[in-house]
C-alpha positions, -999 to +999 in steps of 0.1 A: +309+549-696+315+515-711+338+488-701+358+494-670+395+500-673+423+495-647+431+527-629+456+539-603+449+562-574+481+580-565+468+612-549+482+647-557+488+652-594+482+616-602+449+598-592+431+574-615+395+570-624+367+569-649+345+593-669+318+618-668+282+613-678+267+634-706+240+660-701+212+636-711+224+610-685+226+638-659+190+646-663+179+609-661+200+601-630+182+587-600+185+604-567+220+600-550+228+574-525+256+596-512+239+608-481+240+645-491+277+646-500+285+668-531+315+677-550+321+708-573+344+695-601+363+708-631+381+687-657+402+689-688+397+661-714+425+652-739+421+624-764+459+619-766+482+610-738+509+634-751+485+663-751+474+655-715+511+655-705+516+689-722+486+704-704+497+689-671+532+704-675+516+738-681+494+734-651+523+724-629+541+755-639+513+775-622+491+752-601+462+774-594+425+770-600+424+801-623+452+786-645+433+753-646+402+771-659+422+789-685+439+756-696+405+739-698+391+767-721+422+765-743+430+727-744+400+706-733+384+685-760+352+683-741+323+700-759+315+721-729+342+748-727+331+765-695+365+763-679+360+726-675+332+730-650+311+699-645+289+713-618+283+704-582+269+669-582+259+645-554+280+614-546+269+586-568+265+608-598+297+600-616+309+566-627+325+548-597+361+550-607+359+587-618+342+594-585+369+576-566+393+603-579+369+631-571+367+619-535+403+610-530+423+641-541+426+671-520+402+700-525+419+729-543+419+765-530+431+798-544+425+816-511+455+822-489+454+807-455+452+828-424+489+823-419+496+837-454+506+804-468+503+803-506+471+784-517+474+750-534+455+734-562+455+696-568+448+676-599+439+640-602+441+620-634+416+596-649+416+575-681+382+567-698+371+556-732+367+593-740+404+600-733+425+614-705+410+636-678+427+661-655+404+666-625+403+695-601+379+695-571+368+730-559+346+719-530+333+688-513+308+685-485 
């Protein structure tokens, strides 16, 4: 939310970005300029890189949305412990670099495809002044 940091955007399991606005800022936010696009997002916040890497390894062992929710409840250092849920917000809501991750990683799904293919969940990563975020997008549209 302060000074901008360099980030990388590497896609599946490794996108870069910036942070999330607090509840007070959410209420004061002006209407979106995103043309109706919204994203439903979860995140895990870790203040230490080593902790983020530990959580990422646990998620990679079982890359599902349900596991991400459980890990968020157990490990996220964000004050909101609701499975890391940040809500469904319009494009333009998050800081630009954080939002870049939200709109660049694939949407996760825990529903098997019609061909029976195992569902996939994807996590992007962002570094902010608050710490290290693991980001999962549940829906976009």
